[in-house]
N, C-alpha and C positions, 0 to 999 in steps of 0.2 A: 817326613815333614807333615805336620797337621795341616789340613786344608779346610778349615771351618770358618766361613764368612757369614756375617749377619748384616742386613740392611735395616736401619732404624730411622725414625723421624716421626713427626706428628702425623695424625690422620690427614690424608690428602696430599702428602709430600711426594708421592710418586714411587714409593719403595717397590711395589709389585712390578711395575714396568721395568725398573732397573734390574731387579732380580732376574726377570725373564731374559732381558738383553744380555746380561752378564753370563747367565747359564748357556745361552746360545753361543757366545764367543768362546767360552771354554770348551764346549762340545765340539765346535768347529776345529779345534786343535787336536781332537781325538781323545780328550780327557773324559773320564766318567764323571758325571755331575748328578747330584741328588738335590732336588729343590724341596724345601719344607716350609711350612708356615706355622706361625703361632698366633693364637691358639689353634691347634689342629694337628694334622699329620699322622694320627693313629685313630683307631676306632674310638678309643676313650677321648682322645683330644678333640675329635670332631663333635662329640656329644657335649663336652665341656665348652667348646666354642659357642654352640647354640645357647647354652645357659648364660655364658658371660656376655655375649653380644646382643642377644635377642630378648632377654628377660627385662621386665619393667623395672625391677629393683634387685640389686645384689649388694649385700652388706660389704663394706670396705675391706674388712679382714677376710671375709669369705672370698672376695675377689682375688686377694693375694694368694690364698691357699689353692684356689681352683687353677689359677694360672700356673702356680708352681707344680701342681700335681700333673697337669697335662704335659708340662715341659719335661718333667722327670721321665715320664713314659716315652716321650719322643726321643729323648737323649738315649735311653736304653734300647729302644726297639729299632730306631732308624738311624740316628746320627752316628752313634759309636760304631755300629757294624759297617756303615758306609766309610767312615774314616779308616777303619782297620783294613778295608779293601783298597785304600789309596784313592778313593773318590773325593772330589770336591763336594762339600756340603754348603749350600747357599740357603740361608734362612731369611724369610720375610718376618722379621722381628726376633727377639731373643729376651733373655732375662733382664737386659738393660731397659726394655720397655717397662717392666714392673718397677724397676728402680725409679724411672722417670715419672710414670703415671701414678702408681700406687704409693711409692715411697715419698715422692715430692708433691705432686699435684693433689693427691688425696691426703697428704700430711701425715702419713703413717711412719715416716722415718726411713731414709734411704739405706742406712746401715742394717736396720732390722729386715727390710725386704730383701736386700742382697743376701743376708745370712740364710734366710728361709730358702731361697732359691738355690744357693750354693750347696746346701745340705743335700737336696734332692739330685743335683746334677753330678755330684762326686767328680768334679774336675772336667766334665764334658762341656767346655765353654768355648765361645768363638775366639779364634786367634785375632781376627780383626772385626771391628764393628764400624760400619760406615753410616754416618748420620746425614741424611738429606735435610739441609737447613732451608726451610721455606717459612715466610712470614705466616704466623698462625691464622690470621684473618684470611689471607689468600688461600691457604691450605683448606680451611673450612669451606670456602666457596667452591672448591673443586669437587667436593664430595657429592655424588648423585643421590645416594641413599645412606645417610649416616647411620651407623649402628649406635647402640646405647652409649658407648664411650666416645665415639666420634662426634656425637651430638652435644657433648659438653661445651660449655661456654668458651669464648675466645680467651678469657682470663685463665681458665683451666689449661687450655692448650699453650698459653704463654708460659705457664709454670713448667709444663713438659719441655718446651723449647729451652728454657733456662737450665733445666736439669741436664739435658744432653750437652749443653755448652760447658757446664761444670765438669761433667764426666770426661769430656775431651781434654780439659785442662789437667784433671787429676790423673788420667791414664793416656797420655799422648801416644804411646806406642801401640795401644790397642784401639782406642776410640778416635776416629778420624772424621772431621767435619767436611762435608762437601756442599757446594752451592747447588741447592735443589732446583734453581731456575736455569741451570745449564742444560743443554740438550743431552739426551740419553747417551749418545755416542761419546760425548766428552766425559760424562760421568763414568762410563765403563772404562774408558782409557785411563782415567785417573786411578780407578780401583786396580786395574792391571799393573799400573806403575808401582803402586804400594805393595802389591803381593809379588812383584818382580816377575811378571809373566809377559812375554812379548806378544 
């Protein structure tokens, strides 16, 4: 059984907190857990992360290809080997972020962005994608130091929010919406129910 999970949502939705709590719960059961983040997770990925999030300006299409490049490296170097060993892989973001942010909010086309990423991933894709739904204005207010993308307007973040909702309608077996204002324990319990872990 593949054990690849991803947490998604707008900037400030609480993904990182839930990833950490979920990893702890699975580890307490004695399971091996590997936590990754996007962008990042490899030497190349961390360099690309700095470019993507800290630069003053990145062209829209350059943004797509940089995200896809670091993601391909992460899949090959970290995610696939961990899955082959039977570990859980819990990712803070996945290529669904690119579909929502670059494909929809940047207006580049969700199908095009999906295709670019799927070429590089060669089937190494999350089995379940959990989206924390939080009002975009509220989520923006939670950020202490927004990065370049996190600092985008509330209108931009609303487009991201809408994209995730559509993805959940289109792929209900994979993309699951969660109430982001629920407490962390409740969210973790809901995830464990979906992946059928006591």
